[in-house]
C-alpha positions in Angstrom: 18.3 -2.7 -4.0 15.7 -0.6 -5.5 13.5 0.1 -3.2 16.1 1.5 -0.8 15.0 4.9 0.8 11.9 4.9 -0.9 9.6 5.5 2.6 6.3 7.2 1.1 4.2 8.1 -1.7 5.4 11.6 -1.6 9.2 11.2 -2.0 8.7 9.8 -5.4 9.6 12.4 -7.7 13.4 12.4 -7.3 13.3 8.6 -8.2 11.2 9.4 -11.1 12.8 12.2 -12.4 16.4 10.1 -12.3 14.8 7.4 -14.4 16.0 8.5 -17.9 19.9 8.7 -16.4 19.8 5.8 -14.1 18.2 2.8 -17.2 19.4 3.0 -20.1 16.8 0.3 -21.4 13.6 0.1 -21.6 12.9 -3.0 -19.8 15.1 -1.9 -16.6 13.1 1.0 -16.7 9.6 -0.7 -16.8 10.9 -3.0 -13.9 11.9 -0.2 -11.5 8.7 1.7 -12.2 7.2 -1.6 -11.5 9.2 -2.0 -8.2 8.1 1.7 -7.2 4.7 1.4 -8.0 4.7 -2.2 -6.0 6.6 -0.5 -2.8 4.1 2.6 -2.7 1.2 0.4 -3.1 2.2 -1.5 0.4 3.0 1.5 2.1 -0.3 2.6 1.2 -1.6 -0.5 2.9 0.5 -0.4 5.4 -0.6 3.5 6.2 -4.5 2.6 6.2 -4.3 -0.6 8.1 -2.2 0.9 10.6 -5.5 3.3 11.5 -7.6 0.5 12.3 -5.9 -1.0 15.5 -9.0 -3.4 15.9 -7.4 -5.1 12.8 -3.9 -5.8 14.5 -3.4 -4.8 18.4 -4.7 -8.1 20.0 -5.1 -6.7 23.2 -7.8 -4.3 22.2 -11.2 -4.8 23.5 -12.7 -4.9 20.3 -9.7 -6.9 18.8 -11.9 -10.7 19.1 -15.5 -8.8 17.6 -15.2 -10.2 14.3 -18.2 -8.1 13.4 -15.7 -5.0 14.0 -13.1 -6.2 12.2 -14.7 -6.9 9.1 -16.2 -3.4 8.7 -12.7 -2.7 9.8 -11.7 -4.5 6.7 -14.5 -3.3 4.7 -13.2 0.8 5.4 -9.8 -0.6 4.9 -10.8 -1.9 1.0 -13.1 1.4 0.3 -10.0 4.1 1.1 -7.8 1.8 -1.2 -10.8 1.5 -3.7 -10.8 -2.1 -3.3 -14.7 -2.6 -2.5 -16.3 -5.3 -3.9 -18.5 -3.9 -6.6 -20.3 -6.7 -6.9 -21.9 -7.2 -3.3 -20.4 -10.6 -3.0 -17.6 -11.7 -0.2 
């Protein structure tokens, strides 16, 4: 599987350095880079949400406070550069 062994964004250098020798075609290289990018984005999302326990720890006192959860999601979105630029929902 292409993503095996990818744990964090800091571990990408060996994978990128191996591209010329691993893949002979341009399509294979593009596919590899696509999956690598998706894996890194997923890891960043997981790491960011992990810092906001209110979003996933159901025993938390604030877990049922929707305003606090919405605020936490806004912080996550901001940290991932995904905030709503137009001000809508």
